[in-house]
PDB file of N, CA, C and O in Angstrom:
ATOM      1  N   MET A   1     100.877 -80.918 -26.772  1.00  0.00           N
ATOM      2  CA  MET A   1     101.412 -81.273 -25.486  1.00  0.00           C
ATOM      3  C   MET A   1     101.521 -80.074 -24.540  1.00  0.00           C
ATOM      4  O   MET A   1     101.312 -80.240 -23.338  1.00  0.00           O
ATOM      5  N   PRO A   2     101.837 -78.879 -25.033  1.00  0.00           N
ATOM      6  CA  PRO A   2     101.881 -77.739 -24.108  1.00  0.00           C
ATOM      7  C   PRO A   2     100.546 -77.470 -23.423  1.00  0.00           C
ATOM      8  O   PRO A   2     100.515 -77.047 -22.267  1.00  0.00           O
ATOM      9  N   ARG A   3      99.440 -77.715 -24.132  1.00  0.00           N
ATOM     10  CA  ARG A   3      98.124 -77.498 -23.513  1.00  0.00           C
ATOM     11  C   ARG A   3      97.890 -78.473 -22.370  1.00  0.00           C
ATOM     12  O   ARG A   3      97.357 -78.100 -21.325  1.00  0.00           O
ATOM     13  N   VAL A   4      98.289 -79.723 -22.572  1.00  0.00           N
ATOM     14  CA  VAL A   4      98.127 -80.725 -21.517  1.00  0.00           C
ATOM     15  C   VAL A   4      99.004 -80.360 -20.322  1.00  0.00           C
ATOM     16  O   VAL A   4      98.573 -80.482 -19.175  1.00  0.00           O
ATOM     17  N   LEU A   5     100.223 -79.916 -20.585  1.00  0.00           N
ATOM     18  CA  LEU A   5     101.123 -79.513 -19.507  1.00  0.00           C
ATOM     19  C   LEU A   5     100.559 -78.315 -18.734  1.00  0.00           C
ATOM     20  O   LEU A   5     100.598 -78.291 -17.504  1.00  0.00           O
ATOM     21  N   LEU A   6     100.046 -77.343 -19.448  1.00  0.00           N
ATOM     22  CA  LEU A   6      99.487 -76.154 -18.792  1.00  0.00           C
ATOM     23  C   LEU A   6      98.238 -76.502 -17.978  1.00  0.00           C
ATOM     24  O   LEU A   6      98.106 -76.084 -16.828  1.00  0.00           O
ATOM     25  N   SER A   7      97.333 -77.263 -18.573  1.00  0.00           N
ATOM     26  CA  SER A   7      96.103 -77.602 -17.842  1.00  0.00           C
ATOM     27  C   SER A   7      96.405 -78.533 -16.672  1.00  0.00           C
ATOM     28  O   SER A   7      95.793 -78.407 -15.612  1.00  0.00           O
ATOM     29  N   GLY A   8      97.338 -79.464 -16.849  1.00  0.00           N
ATOM     30  CA  GLY A   8      97.721 -80.346 -15.748  1.00  0.00           C
ATOM     31  C   GLY A   8      98.390 -79.589 -14.613  1.00  0.00           C
ATOM     32  O   GLY A   8      98.174 -79.900 -13.441  1.00  0.00           O
ATOM     33  N   SER A   9      99.201 -78.600 -14.956  1.00  0.00           N
ATOM     34  CA  SER A   9      99.852 -77.784 -13.927  1.00  0.00           C
ATOM     35  C   SER A   9      98.822 -76.977 -13.140  1.00  0.00           C
ATOM     36  O   SER A   9      98.902 -76.880 -11.916  1.00  0.00           O
ATOM     37  N   ALA A  10      97.860 -76.403 -13.850  1.00  0.00           N
ATOM     38  CA  ALA A  10      96.802 -75.652 -13.175  1.00  0.00           C
ATOM     39  C   ALA A  10      95.975 -76.561 -12.279  1.00  0.00           C
ATOM     40  O   ALA A  10      95.577 -76.167 -11.182  1.00  0.00           O
ATOM     41  N   LEU A  11      95.719 -77.761 -12.741  1.00  0.00           N
ATOM     42  CA  LEU A  11      94.951 -78.726 -11.954  1.00  0.00           C
ATOM     43  C   LEU A  11      95.704 -79.103 -10.680  1.00  0.00           C
ATOM     44  O   LEU A  11      95.116 -79.152  -9.600  1.00  0.00           O
ATOM     45  N   MET A  12      96.988 -79.366 -10.806  1.00  0.00           N
ATOM     46  CA  MET A  12      97.791 -79.730  -9.628  1.00  0.00           C
ATOM     47  C   MET A  12      97.927 -78.553  -8.663  1.00  0.00           C
ATOM     48  O   MET A  12      98.003 -78.751  -7.450  1.00  0.00           O
ATOM     49  N   LEU A  13      97.958 -77.344  -9.188  1.00  0.00           N
ATOM     50  CA  LEU A  13      97.982 -76.161  -8.325  1.00  0.00           C
ATOM     51  C   LEU A  13      96.687 -76.078  -7.516  1.00  0.00           C
ATOM     52  O   LEU A  13      96.706 -75.744  -6.331  1.00  0.00           O
ATOM     53  N   GLY A  14      95.571 -76.383  -8.164  1.00  0.00           N
ATOM     54  CA  GLY A  14      94.285 -76.390  -7.455  1.00  0.00           C
ATOM     55  C   GLY A  14      94.229 -77.462  -6.380  1.00  0.00           C
ATOM     56  O   GLY A  14      93.750 -77.209  -5.275  1.00  0.00           O
ATOM     57  N   PHE A  15      94.719 -78.668  -6.698  1.00  0.00           N
ATOM     58  CA  PHE A  15      94.741 -79.745  -5.706  1.00  0.00           C
ATOM     59  C   PHE A  15      95.661 -79.385  -4.540  1.00  0.00           C
ATOM     60  O   PHE A  15      95.329 -79.642  -3.382  1.00  0.00           O
ATOM     61  N   GLY A  16      96.802 -78.798  -4.842  1.00  0.00           N
ATOM     62  CA  GLY A  16      97.732 -78.397  -3.782  1.00  0.00           C
ATOM     63  C   GLY A  16      97.131 -77.336  -2.873  1.00  0.00           C
ATOM     64  O   GLY A  16      97.288 -77.392  -1.653  1.00  0.00           O
ATOM     65  N   ALA A  17      96.444 -76.373  -3.469  1.00  0.00           N
ATOM     66  CA  ALA A  17      95.802 -75.330  -2.668  1.00  0.00           C
ATOM     67  C   ALA A  17      94.724 -75.922  -1.772  1.00  0.00           C
ATOM     68  O   ALA A  17      94.563 -75.498  -0.627  1.00  0.00           O
ATOM     69  N   LEU A  18      93.996 -76.887  -2.282  1.00  0.00           N
ATOM     70  CA  LEU A  18      92.953 -77.519  -1.482  1.00  0.00           C
ATOM     71  C   LEU A  18      93.548 -78.338  -0.342  1.00  0.00           C
ATOM     72  O   LEU A  18      92.978 -78.396   0.748  1.00  0.00           O
ATOM     73  N   GLU A  19      94.692 -78.970  -0.591  1.00  0.00           N
ATOM     74  CA  GLU A  19      95.345 -79.753   0.467  1.00  0.00           C
ATOM     75  C   GLU A  19      95.876 -78.858   1.586  1.00  0.00           C
ATOM     76  O   GLU A  19      96.074 -79.322   2.709  1.00  0.00           O
ATOM     77  N   VAL A  20      96.104 -77.597   1.291  1.00  0.00           N
ATOM     78  CA  VAL A  20      96.493 -76.640   2.327  1.00  0.00           C
ATOM     79  C   VAL A  20      95.253 -76.044   2.980  1.00  0.00           C
ATOM     80  O   VAL A  20      95.243 -75.789   4.185  1.00  0.00           O
ATOM     81  N   ALA A  21      94.209 -75.821   2.186  1.00  0.00           N
ATOM     82  CA  ALA A  21      92.999 -75.176   2.697  1.00  0.00           C
ATOM     83  C   ALA A  21      92.202 -76.074   3.632  1.00  0.00           C
ATOM     84  O   ALA A  21      91.600 -75.581   4.586  1.00  0.00           O
ATOM     85  N   VAL A  22      92.183 -77.383   3.381  1.00  0.00           N
ATOM     86  CA  VAL A  22      91.395 -78.287   4.228  1.00  0.00           C
ATOM     87  C   VAL A  22      91.912 -78.297   5.665  1.00  0.00           C
ATOM     88  O   VAL A  22      91.105 -78.144   6.582  1.00  0.00           O
ATOM     89  N   PRO A  23      93.216 -78.468   5.913  1.00  0.00           N
ATOM     90  CA  PRO A  23      93.683 -78.390   7.304  1.00  0.00           C
ATOM     91  C   PRO A  23      93.482 -77.001   7.929  1.00  0.00           C
ATOM     92  O   PRO A  23      93.208 -76.888   9.123  1.00  0.00           O
ATOM     93  N   ALA A  24      93.618 -75.959   7.124  1.00  0.00           N
ATOM     94  CA  ALA A  24      93.377 -74.619   7.651  1.00  0.00           C
ATOM     95  C   ALA A  24      91.919 -74.447   8.047  1.00  0.00           C
ATOM     96  O   ALA A  24      91.622 -73.825   9.067  1.00  0.00           O
ATOM     97  N   PHE A  25      91.009 -74.991   7.251  1.00  0.00           N
ATOM     98  CA  PHE A  25      89.588 -74.938   7.568  1.00  0.00           C
ATOM     99  C   PHE A  25      89.293 -75.704   8.855  1.00  0.00           C
ATOM    100  O   PHE A  25      88.562 -75.222   9.721  1.00  0.00           O
ATOM    101  N   ALA A  26      89.869 -76.901   8.971  1.00  0.00           N
ATOM    102  CA  ALA A  26      89.633 -77.712  10.172  1.00  0.00           C
ATOM    103  C   ALA A  26      90.201 -77.018  11.402  1.00  0.00           C
ATOM    104  O   ALA A  26      89.584 -77.047  12.466  1.00  0.00           O
ATOM    105  N   ASP A  27      91.352 -76.405  11.273  1.00  0.00           N
ATOM    106  CA  ASP A  27      91.957 -75.684  12.394  1.00  0.00           C
ATOM    107  C   ASP A  27      91.107 -74.482  12.775  1.00  0.00           C
ATOM    108  O   ASP A  27      90.906 -74.211  13.959  1.00  0.00           O
ATOM    109  N   ASP A  28      90.610 -73.766  11.783  1.00  0.00           N
ATOM    110  CA  ASP A  28      89.764 -72.601  12.048  1.00  0.00           C
ATOM    111  C   ASP A  28      88.443 -73.002  12.693  1.00  0.00           C
ATOM    112  O   ASP A  28      87.876 -72.241  13.476  1.00  0.00           O
ATOM    113  N   ALA A  29      87.950 -74.202  12.363  1.00  0.00           N
ATOM    114  CA  ALA A  29      86.701 -74.686  12.945  1.00  0.00           C
ATOM    115  C   ALA A  29      86.896 -75.211  14.365  1.00  0.00           C
ATOM    116  O   ALA A  29      85.924 -75.543  15.045  1.00  0.00           O
ATOM    117  N   GLY A  30      88.157 -75.287  14.817  1.00  0.00           N
ATOM    118  CA  GLY A  30      88.422 -75.725  16.176  1.00  0.00           C
ATOM    119  C   GLY A  30      88.689 -77.216  16.300  1.00  0.00           C
ATOM    120  O   GLY A  30      88.772 -77.729  17.416  1.00  0.00           O
ATOM    121  N   SER A  31      88.824 -77.915  15.201  1.00  0.00           N
ATOM    122  CA  SER A  31      89.096 -79.353  15.223  1.00  0.00           C
ATOM    123  C   SER A  31      90.268 -79.678  14.291  1.00  0.00           C
ATOM    124  O   SER A  31      90.069 -80.248  13.218  1.00  0.00           O
ATOM    125  N   PRO A  32      91.473 -79.319  14.697  1.00  0.00           N
ATOM    126  CA  PRO A  32      92.611 -79.548  13.801  1.00  0.00           C
ATOM    127  C   PRO A  32      92.847 -81.026  13.516  1.00  0.00           C
ATOM    128  O   PRO A  32      93.422 -81.360  12.479  1.00  0.00           O
ATOM    129  N   GLY A  33      92.425 -81.913  14.396  1.00  0.00           N
ATOM    130  CA  GLY A  33      92.595 -83.337  14.174  1.00  0.00           C
ATOM    131  C   GLY A  33      91.699 -83.895  13.085  1.00  0.00           C
ATOM    132  O   GLY A  33      91.951 -84.990  12.583  1.00  0.00           O
ATOM    133  N   MET A  34      90.666 -83.170  12.713  1.00  0.00           N
ATOM    134  CA  MET A  34      89.736 -83.622  11.678  1.00  0.00           C
ATOM    135  C   MET A  34      90.308 -83.459  10.271  1.00  0.00           C
ATOM    136  O   MET A  34      89.761 -84.011   9.317  1.00  0.00           O
ATOM    137  N   SER A  35      91.396 -82.711  10.131  1.00  0.00           N
ATOM    138  CA  SER A  35      91.933 -82.479   8.789  1.00  0.00           C
ATOM    139  C   SER A  35      92.364 -83.788   8.139  1.00  0.00           C
ATOM    140  O   SER A  35      92.162 -83.978   6.940  1.00  0.00           O
ATOM    141  N   GLY A  36      92.949 -84.684   8.910  1.00  0.00           N
ATOM    142  CA  GLY A  36      93.344 -85.973   8.355  1.00  0.00           C
ATOM    143  C   GLY A  36      92.148 -86.785   7.890  1.00  0.00           C
ATOM    144  O   GLY A  36      92.196 -87.422   6.838  1.00  0.00           O
ATOM    145  N   LEU A  37      91.078 -86.763   8.669  1.00  0.00           N
ATOM    146  CA  LEU A  37      89.861 -87.487   8.288  1.00  0.00           C
ATOM    147  C   LEU A  37      89.241 -86.878   7.032  1.00  0.00           C
ATOM    148  O   LEU A  37      88.793 -87.608   6.147  1.00  0.00           O
ATOM    149  N   LEU A  38      89.213 -85.561   6.950  1.00  0.00           N
ATOM    150  CA  LEU A  38      88.648 -84.909   5.766  1.00  0.00           C
ATOM    151  C   LEU A  38      89.452 -85.243   4.514  1.00  0.00           C
ATOM    152  O   LEU A  38      88.876 -85.520   3.462  1.00  0.00           O
ATOM    153  N   LEU A  39      90.776 -85.218   4.622  1.00  0.00           N
ATOM    154  CA  LEU A  39      91.616 -85.557   3.473  1.00  0.00           C
ATOM    155  C   LEU A  39      91.479 -87.031   3.105  1.00  0.00           C
ATOM    156  O   LEU A  39      91.526 -87.385   1.927  1.00  0.00           O
ATOM    157  N   ALA A  40      91.309 -87.891   4.112  1.00  0.00           N
ATOM    158  CA  ALA A  40      91.127 -89.323   3.840  1.00  0.00           C
ATOM    159  C   ALA A  40      89.805 -89.572   3.124  1.00  0.00           C
ATOM    160  O   ALA A  40      89.748 -90.378   2.196  1.00  0.00           O
ATOM    161  N   LEU A  41      88.752 -88.895   3.539  1.00  0.00           N
ATOM    162  CA  LEU A  41      87.456 -89.048   2.862  1.00  0.00           C
ATOM    163  C   LEU A  41      87.532 -88.562   1.424  1.00  0.00           C
ATOM    164  O   LEU A  41      86.960 -89.176   0.524  1.00  0.00           O
ATOM    165  N   TRP A  42      88.236 -87.464   1.211  1.00  0.00           N
ATOM    166  CA  TRP A  42      88.429 -86.931  -0.134  1.00  0.00           C
ATOM    167  C   TRP A  42      89.184 -87.961  -0.990  1.00  0.00           C
ATOM    168  O   TRP A  42      88.845 -88.179  -2.153  1.00  0.00           O
ATOM    169  N   SER A  43      90.198 -88.583  -0.407  1.00  0.00           N
ATOM    170  CA  SER A  43      90.972 -89.595  -1.121  1.00  0.00           C
ATOM    171  C   SER A  43      90.116 -90.810  -1.463  1.00  0.00           C
ATOM    172  O   SER A  43      90.224 -91.354  -2.562  1.00  0.00           O
ATOM    173  N   LEU A  44      89.273 -91.237  -0.538  1.00  0.00           N
ATOM    174  CA  LEU A  44      88.385 -92.369  -0.816  1.00  0.00           C
ATOM    175  C   LEU A  44      87.412 -92.052  -1.952  1.00  0.00           C
ATOM    176  O   LEU A  44      87.112 -92.909  -2.783  1.00  0.00           O
ATOM    177  N   GLY A  45      86.935 -90.833  -1.975  1.00  0.00           N
ATOM    178  CA  GLY A  45      86.065 -90.417  -3.078  1.00  0.00           C
ATOM    179  C   GLY A  45      86.801 -90.440  -4.408  1.00  0.00           C
ATOM    180  O   GLY A  45      86.228 -90.815  -5.431  1.00  0.00           O
ATOM    181  N   SER A  46      88.059 -90.043  -4.397  1.00  0.00           N
ATOM    182  CA  SER A  46      88.864 -90.081  -5.620  1.00  0.00           C
ATOM    183  C   SER A  46      89.086 -91.516  -6.084  1.00  0.00           C
ATOM    184  O   SER A  46      89.020 -91.803  -7.279  1.00  0.00           O
ATOM    185  N   VAL A  47      89.346 -92.411  -5.146  1.00  0.00           N
ATOM    186  CA  VAL A  47      89.542 -93.818  -5.490  1.00  0.00           C
ATOM    187  C   VAL A  47      88.252 -94.400  -6.072  1.00  0.00           C
ATOM    188  O   VAL A  47      88.284 -95.088  -7.093  1.00  0.00           O
ATOM    189  N   ALA A  48      87.137 -94.127  -5.431  1.00  0.00           N
ATOM    190  CA  ALA A  48      85.850 -94.643  -5.911  1.00  0.00           C
ATOM    191  C   ALA A  48      85.544 -94.114  -7.311  1.00  0.00           C
ATOM    192  O   ALA A  48      85.107 -94.868  -8.181  1.00  0.00           O
ATOM    193  N   GLY A  49      85.772 -92.832  -7.526  1.00  0.00           N
ATOM    194  CA  GLY A  49      85.529 -92.255  -8.845  1.00  0.00           C
ATOM    195  C   GLY A  49      86.456 -92.829  -9.902  1.00  0.00           C
ATOM    196  O   GLY A  49      86.030 -93.088 -11.027  1.00  0.00           O
ATOM    197  N   GLY A  50      87.721 -93.031  -9.550  1.00  0.00           N
ATOM    198  CA  GLY A  50      88.673 -93.620 -10.493  1.00  0.00           C
ATOM    199  C   GLY A  50      88.315 -95.048 -10.859  1.00  0.00           C
ATOM    200  O   GLY A  50      88.412 -95.435 -12.023  1.00  0.00           O
ATOM    201  N   LEU A  51      87.906 -95.831  -9.881  1.00  0.00           N
ATOM    202  CA  LEU A  51      87.493 -97.205 -10.159  1.00  0.00           C
ATOM    203  C   LEU A  51      86.228 -97.248 -11.010  1.00  0.00           C
ATOM    204  O   LEU A  51      86.117 -98.060 -11.928  1.00  0.00           O
ATOM    205  N   TRP A  52      85.288 -96.380 -10.705  1.00  0.00           N
ATOM    206  CA  TRP A  52      84.046 -96.326 -11.477  1.00  0.00           C
ATOM    207  C   TRP A  52      84.329 -95.934 -12.920  1.00  0.00           C
ATOM    208  O   TRP A  52      83.831 -96.571 -13.848  1.00  0.00           O
ATOM    209  N   PHE A  53      85.127 -94.887 -13.111  1.00  0.00           N
ATOM    210  CA  PHE A  53      85.408 -94.432 -14.471  1.00  0.00           C
ATOM    211  C   PHE A  53      86.272 -95.433 -15.225  1.00  0.00           C
ATOM    212  O   PHE A  53      86.092 -95.619 -16.428  1.00  0.00           O
ATOM    213  N   GLY A  54      87.204 -96.078 -14.539  1.00  0.00           N
ATOM    214  CA  GLY A  54      88.065 -97.057 -15.181  1.00  0.00           C
ATOM    215  C   GLY A  54      87.334 -98.305 -15.617  1.00  0.00           C
ATOM    216  O   GLY A  54      87.774 -98.993 -16.538  1.00  0.00           O
ATOM    217  N   ALA A  55      86.228 -98.605 -14.970  1.00  0.00           N
ATOM    218  CA  ALA A  55      85.460 -99.801 -15.325  1.00  0.00           C
ATOM    219  C   ALA A  55      84.520 -99.560 -16.508  1.00  0.00           C
ATOM    220  O   ALA A  55      83.941-100.505 -17.045  1.00  0.00           O
ATOM    221  N   ARG A  56      84.372 -98.307 -16.909  1.00  0.00           N
ATOM    222  CA  ARG A  56      83.462 -97.977 -18.006  1.00  0.00           C
ATOM    223  C   ARG A  56      84.161 -98.097 -19.350  1.00  0.00           C
ATOM    224  O   ARG A  56      85.382 -97.974 -19.443  1.00  0.00           O
ATOM    225  N   VAL A  57      83.382 -98.337 -20.378  1.00  0.00           N
ATOM    226  CA  VAL A  57      83.872 -98.293 -21.751  1.00  0.00           C
ATOM    227  C   VAL A  57      83.318 -97.017 -22.380  1.00  0.00           C
ATOM    228  O   VAL A  57      82.110 -96.887 -22.582  1.00  0.00           O
ATOM    229  N   VAL A  58      84.198 -96.092 -22.683  1.00  0.00           N
ATOM    230  CA  VAL A  58      83.782 -94.791 -23.195  1.00  0.00           C
ATOM    231  C   VAL A  58      84.110 -94.725 -24.684  1.00  0.00           C
ATOM    232  O   VAL A  58      85.219 -95.058 -25.101  1.00  0.00           O
ATOM    233  N   SER A  59      83.144 -94.295 -25.470  1.00  0.00           N
ATOM    234  CA  SER A  59      83.350 -94.236 -26.912  1.00  0.00           C
ATOM    235  C   SER A  59      83.920 -92.889 -27.368  1.00  0.00           C
ATOM    236  O   SER A  59      84.325 -92.752 -28.522  1.00  0.00           O
ATOM    237  N   ALA A  60      83.954 -91.908 -26.484  1.00  0.00           N
ATOM    238  CA  ALA A  60      84.470 -90.591 -26.858  1.00  0.00           C
ATOM    239  C   ALA A  60      85.992 -90.644 -27.005  1.00  0.00           C
ATOM    240  O   ALA A  60      86.657 -91.490 -26.407  1.00  0.00           O
ATOM    241  N   SER A  61      86.522 -89.739 -27.799  1.00  0.00           N
ATOM    242  CA  SER A  61      87.973 -89.683 -28.000  1.00  0.00           C
ATOM    243  C   SER A  61      88.653 -89.207 -26.720  1.00  0.00           C
ATOM    244  O   SER A  61      88.021 -88.579 -25.870  1.00  0.00           O
ATOM    245  N   LEU A  62      89.928 -89.506 -26.591  1.00  0.00           N
ATOM    246  CA  LEU A  62      90.670 -89.113 -25.385  1.00  0.00           C
ATOM    247  C   LEU A  62      90.712 -87.604 -25.169  1.00  0.00           C
ATOM    248  O   LEU A  62      90.532 -87.158 -24.036  1.00  0.00           O
ATOM    249  N   PRO A  63      90.944 -86.789 -26.219  1.00  0.00           N
ATOM    250  CA  PRO A  63      90.912 -85.331 -25.969  1.00  0.00           C
ATOM    251  C   PRO A  63      89.554 -84.850 -25.460  1.00  0.00           C
ATOM    252  O   PRO A  63      89.478 -83.978 -24.595  1.00  0.00           O
ATOM    253  N   ARG A  64      88.489 -85.426 -26.004  1.00  0.00           N
ATOM    254  CA  ARG A  64      87.153 -85.025 -25.556  1.00  0.00           C
ATOM    255  C   ARG A  64      86.914 -85.452 -24.105  1.00  0.00           C
ATOM    256  O   ARG A  64      86.360 -84.690 -23.312  1.00  0.00           O
ATOM    257  N   GLN A  65      87.331 -86.667 -23.766  1.00  0.00           N
ATOM    258  CA  GLN A  65      87.211 -87.135 -22.378  1.00  0.00           C
ATOM    259  C   GLN A  65      87.997 -86.224 -21.443  1.00  0.00           C
ATOM    260  O   GLN A  65      87.513 -85.855 -20.372  1.00  0.00           O
ATOM    261  N   TYR A  66      89.212 -85.862 -21.852  1.00  0.00           N
ATOM    262  CA  TYR A  66      90.062 -85.006 -21.019  1.00  0.00           C
ATOM    263  C   TYR A  66      89.393 -83.661 -20.761  1.00  0.00           C
ATOM    264  O   TYR A  66      89.388 -83.167 -19.633  1.00  0.00           O
ATOM    265  N   ARG A  67      88.830 -83.074 -21.811  1.00  0.00           N
ATOM    266  CA  ARG A  67      88.162 -81.774 -21.642  1.00  0.00           C
ATOM    267  C   ARG A  67      86.976 -81.875 -20.686  1.00  0.00           C
ATOM    268  O   ARG A  67      86.815 -81.024 -19.811  1.00  0.00           O
ATOM    269  N   TRP A  68      86.142 -82.913 -20.845  1.00  0.00           N
ATOM    270  CA  TRP A  68      84.964 -83.058 -19.978  1.00  0.00           C
ATOM    271  C   TRP A  68      85.364 -83.341 -18.532  1.00  0.00           C
ATOM    272  O   TRP A  68      84.784 -82.783 -17.600  1.00  0.00           O
ATOM    273  N   LEU A  69      86.353 -84.206 -18.351  1.00  0.00           N
ATOM    274  CA  LEU A  69      86.785 -84.521 -16.986  1.00  0.00           C
ATOM    275  C   LEU A  69      87.460 -83.323 -16.329  1.00  0.00           C
ATOM    276  O   LEU A  69      87.283 -83.086 -15.134  1.00  0.00           O
ATOM    277  N   LEU A  70      88.229 -82.571 -17.103  1.00  0.00           N
ATOM    278  CA  LEU A  70      88.855 -81.369 -16.569  1.00  0.00           C
ATOM    279  C   LEU A  70      87.803 -80.342 -16.164  1.00  0.00           C
ATOM    280  O   LEU A  70      87.942 -79.678 -15.137  1.00  0.00           O
ATOM    281  N   LEU A  71      86.765 -80.214 -16.959  1.00  0.00           N
ATOM    282  CA  LEU A  71      85.670 -79.318 -16.605  1.00  0.00           C
ATOM    283  C   LEU A  71      84.984 -79.786 -15.323  1.00  0.00           C
ATOM    284  O   LEU A  71      84.663 -78.972 -14.457  1.00  0.00           O
ATOM    285  N   GLY A  72      84.761 -81.083 -15.202  1.00  0.00           N
ATOM    286  CA  GLY A  72      84.128 -81.615 -13.993  1.00  0.00           C
ATOM    287  C   GLY A  72      84.962 -81.386 -12.743  1.00  0.00           C
ATOM    288  O   GLY A  72      84.425 -81.026 -11.695  1.00  0.00           O
ATOM    289  N   VAL A  73      86.262 -81.591 -12.843  1.00  0.00           N
ATOM    290  CA  VAL A  73      87.139 -81.362 -11.691  1.00  0.00           C
ATOM    291  C   VAL A  73      87.177 -79.877 -11.348  1.00  0.00           C
ATOM    292  O   VAL A  73      87.182 -79.509 -10.174  1.00  0.00           O
ATOM    293  N   THR A  74      87.205 -79.035 -12.355  1.00  0.00           N
ATOM    294  CA  THR A  74      87.221 -77.582 -12.113  1.00  0.00           C
ATOM    295  C   THR A  74      85.960 -77.139 -11.392  1.00  0.00           C
ATOM    296  O   THR A  74      86.028 -76.346 -10.452  1.00  0.00           O
ATOM    297  N   ILE A  75      84.822 -77.636 -11.817  1.00  0.00           N
ATOM    298  CA  ILE A  75      83.560 -77.294 -11.153  1.00  0.00           C
ATOM    299  C   ILE A  75      83.555 -77.825  -9.728  1.00  0.00           C
ATOM    300  O   ILE A  75      83.118 -77.141  -8.803  1.00  0.00           O
ATOM    301  N   GLY A  76      84.046 -79.054  -9.556  1.00  0.00           N
ATOM    302  CA  GLY A  76      84.093 -79.642  -8.213  1.00  0.00           C
ATOM    303  C   GLY A  76      85.005 -78.866  -7.271  1.00  0.00           C
ATOM    304  O   GLY A  76      84.679 -78.690  -6.098  1.00  0.00           O
ATOM    305  N   LEU A  77      86.145 -78.401  -7.776  1.00  0.00           N
ATOM    306  CA  LEU A  77      87.048 -77.638  -6.924  1.00  0.00           C
ATOM    307  C   LEU A  77      86.515 -76.239  -6.623  1.00  0.00           C
ATOM    308  O   LEU A  77      86.825 -75.661  -5.581  1.00  0.00           O
ATOM    309  N   ALA A  78      85.723 -75.705  -7.528  1.00  0.00           N
ATOM    310  CA  ALA A  78      85.180 -74.351  -7.330  1.00  0.00           C
ATOM    311  C   ALA A  78      84.090 -74.315  -6.279  1.00  0.00           C
ATOM    312  O   ALA A  78      83.827 -73.266  -5.690  1.00  0.00           O
ATOM    313  N   ARG A  79      83.457 -75.444  -6.038  1.00  0.00           N
ATOM    314  CA  ARG A  79      82.373 -75.497  -5.071  1.00  0.00           C
ATOM    315  C   ARG A  79      82.961 -75.472  -3.723  1.00  0.00           C
ATOM    316  O   ARG A  79      82.233 -75.508  -2.731  1.00  0.00           O
TER     317      ARG A  79
END
């Protein structure tokens, strides 16, 4: 459980940093009003991905799924 807590905390720290960085980016680009649209599009992508993944039947174990999904989110946030 400590590993899940640590990795989840790091993940939420990354999401929080991105939620601050997106409005700062939009403001720096000269369109501060676009930050809401950018965050909304990001949210729609999260909903679509969650629905897609939730509709699948995965044969891998939960720890293995967690590791792969955590790696995918980490790569996505790093880009």
